[in-house]
N, C-alpha and C positions, 0 to 999 in steps of 0.2 A: 507629565501634565497633571496638574491638580484639579480634580473635579469635586465640586461640592454637591452632594446629593440633597434632595429636598428634606429627607429625614434628618440629615446632619445639620442642615440650615435651621430646621425647626428646633433641634436640640440646642444649638448655639443661641438661638433667639430666646429660648426659655431661660437658659443659664444667664444670658446677658440681662434679661428683664429682672430676674431674681437678684442678680448682683447690683444692678442700678437701684432697685427698690431698697435693698439692704443698705446701700451707700446713702441713699436719701434719708432713710430712717436714722442711720448713724449720724449723719450731718444734722438732722433735726434734733436728735438727742443732745448732741454737742451744743447746739444753739440754745436749747432749753437750759442746760447746765450753765452756760455762759451768761444767759439773761438772769438766771437765779442768782448767780454770784454778783452780778451788777445790782440787782434789787437789794440783796443783803448789804452791799456796800452803802448804797443810798440810804437804806433804813438806819444803818448804824450811824452814819454821819448825821442824819436828820435828828436822831436822838442824842447826838453829841457824845457817843461812846467810842472808846478805842477798841481795837480788836481784842486786846488782852482783857478789857472789861467784859466784853461779850463772852469770851472763853470762861472767865471767872464766874459770871452769872449762870452759865450752863454747866459748870463743873468739868469743862474740857481743858485740854492743854492749849496754849496759845497757838501752837502749830496746827492743831486740829481745825481750829476755826479759820486761821489765816489761809490755810490750804484750800478750804472750801471757797472762801471769798476771793482768793487769788486764782481760782480755777485750776488749781494743781491737783485737787482731789474732788471727786464727785460726792455730792450730798446724799447720804442714804436716808431712808424713810424715817428712822428714829430721830436723826438729826434734824430733818425737816420739821417734824412735829415739835421738837424742842424749840426750834427757832420760831415757829408760828406761835407757840405758847408765850415765848418771851416777848414777842412784839404784839401779842393779843390779836393775831390775824388768822384768817382762814388760810390753811396751807395752799389752797388753790391760787391765792394771790401770789404767793412766793413762786409757784411753778409757772403760772400763766400770765401774771400781771393783770388779771381780770379784777377790776375794782368793784364789781357788783356786790360782793359780800362785805365790803369794807364799811365801817361806821362813818357817819357824816363827819364826826370829829377827826377821824384819821384822814379822810379825803381832804378836809380843810387844812389839816396840818401839812399834808403832802403838797397841796397847792401853794402854801406859803413858803415851803422850803425850796431853796435854790437847787437842791439836789435833784428835784423832780421836774424841773423846767426842761422842756423839749424832750421829755421821755414818752 
């Protein structure tokens, strides 16, 4: 007969809570990277640039950029800063989608673009 002692149950509970918290954080990170990739795609299209044009402007390989936008590679901090500078945006917008720091001109451009409808 298998008996679960209270101490064991508590340990299992703590481990389970830690595991589910870690899983939630991992899923949240994955969602953030996925949304970042989508924002990059929309920005690129809004500007009428190809992936290779973005890569060229940044001095990257085509694969480096397409992997970030295609969600095959995570965007590191240096790349994020490069992209924010290219689009003249606050990196916060690229990460969170928070438009508070955007210029009125950029918001107007986004609102006119079909890429940003229903986003």
